C-alpha positions as CSV (number, residue, x, y, z in Angstrom):
1,X,4.5,-4.9,28.2
2,X,6.7,-2.3,26.8
3,X,5.2,0.4,26.8
4,X,5.0,2.2,22.5
5,X,7.3,4.6,21.3
6,X,5.1,8.2,20.2
7,X,4.2,8.5,17.0
8,X,4.2,12.0,16.8
9,X,1.4,14.1,14.7
10,X,4.0,14.7,12.0
11,X,4.0,10.9,11.2
12,X,0.7,11.2,11.7
13,X,-0.3,13.6,9.3
14,X,2.0,12.2,6.2
15,X,0.2,9.0,6.9
16,X,-3.5,10.0,6.9
17,X,-2.6,12.1,3.8
18,X,-0.9,8.5,2.1
19,X,-4.6,7.1,2.4
20,X,-6.1,10.4,-0.1
21,X,-7.8,8.6,-3.3
22,X,-8.3,9.4,-6.2
23,X,-9.3,8.7,-9.9
24,X,-7.2,6.5,-12.5
25,X,-8.7,5.6,-16.0
26,X,-8.2,2.1,-16.7
27,X,-7.4,1.9,-20.8
28,X,-7.3,-1.6,-20.2
29,X,-11.1,-1.8,-18.5
30,X,-12.4,1.0,-20.2
31,X,-13.3,2.0,-16.8
32,X,-11.9,4.4,-14.0
33,X,-10.1,2.2,-10.4
34,X,-9.5,4.5,-7.3
35,X,-5.7,4.9,-6.4
36,X,-4.0,6.5,-4.2
37,X,-2.7,9.8,-5.1
38,X,0.9,9.0,-3.7
39,X,2.1,5.4,-5.0
40,X,3.0,2.6,-2.4
41,X,6.4,1.9,-3.2
42,X,7.1,6.0,-3.6
43,X,5.6,6.3,-0.4
44,X,8.1,3.7,1.2
45,X,11.0,6.1,0.0
46,X,9.6,9.4,1.3
47,X,10.1,11.3,4.6
48,X,7.0,12.2,6.2
49,X,8.6,15.9,5.6
50,X,8.5,14.8,1.6
51,X,4.9,13.3,2.1
52,X,3.5,16.4,3.9
53,X,5.5,19.1,1.4
54,X,3.9,17.0,-2.0
55,X,0.3,18.8,-0.8
56,X,-1.6,22.4,-0.2
57,X,-4.8,22.4,2.0
58,X,-7.5,24.0,-0.3
59,X,-10.2,26.4,1.5
60,X,-12.9,23.9,0.1
61,X,-16.4,24.4,0.4
62,X,-15.9,28.6,1.6
63,X,-13.0,30.6,-0.1
64,X,-10.8,32.5,2.0
65,X,-11.1,35.3,-0.1
66,X,-15.0,34.7,0.4
67,X,-15.0,34.3,3.8
68,X,-13.9,31.1,4.7
69,X,-12.5,30.1,7.9
70,X,-9.1,28.1,8.7
71,X,-11.1,25.7,9.9
72,X,-10.1,21.9,9.7
73,X,-14.3,21.0,8.0
74,X,-13.3,24.1,5.4
75,X,-10.0,23.0,4.6
76,X,-9.3,20.2,1.9
77,X,-5.2,18.5,1.8
78,X,-4.9,18.5,-2.3
79,X,-2.0,17.7,-4.8
80,X,0.1,21.0,-4.8
81,X,-1.1,20.9,-8.7
82,X,-4.2,19.5,-8.5
83,X,-4.7,22.7,-6.0
84,X,-3.0,24.7,-8.3
85,X,-4.9,23.7,-12.0
86,X,-8.7,24.0,-9.7
87,X,-7.3,27.6,-8.2
88,X,-7.2,28.7,-12.0
89,X,-10.3,26.9,-13.4
90,X,-12.7,27.1,-10.8
91,X,-11.3,30.1,-8.2
92,X,-10.5,32.7,-10.0
93,X,-12.9,32.3,-12.8
94,X,-15.5,32.5,-10.1
95,X,-14.8,34.9,-8.2
96,X,-13.5,37.0,-11.4
97,X,-17.1,36.4,-12.3
98,X,-19.2,37.1,-8.8
99,X,-16.7,40.7,-9.6
100,X,-18.4,41.7,-12.4
101,X,-22.1,41.0,-10.8
102,X,-21.7,43.2,-7.8
103,X,-20.1,46.0,-10.6
104,X,-22.6,45.6,-12.6
105,X,-25.7,46.6,-9.4
């Protein structure tokens, strides 16, 4: 039996990121359904580097600004656009509120 070729960590990471799912609203049924964040046919045309470049690592559940660590248990891969939206609509307002409360006290 021939020895298998080594699979690089970069290829494994890209594969894991391709397995991530999100929800998409289906107008025909009126329900949400699970879909891959990156469609399979699109992923076949991309290199591992290109797949990885679509993601940013979000510090969740503990923001880095609030003392969260870079440990894997505190990092969540998000598509860059989704990460920017969460930062703008959730993280920044929550941090501003925390600062207002601290200043008031």
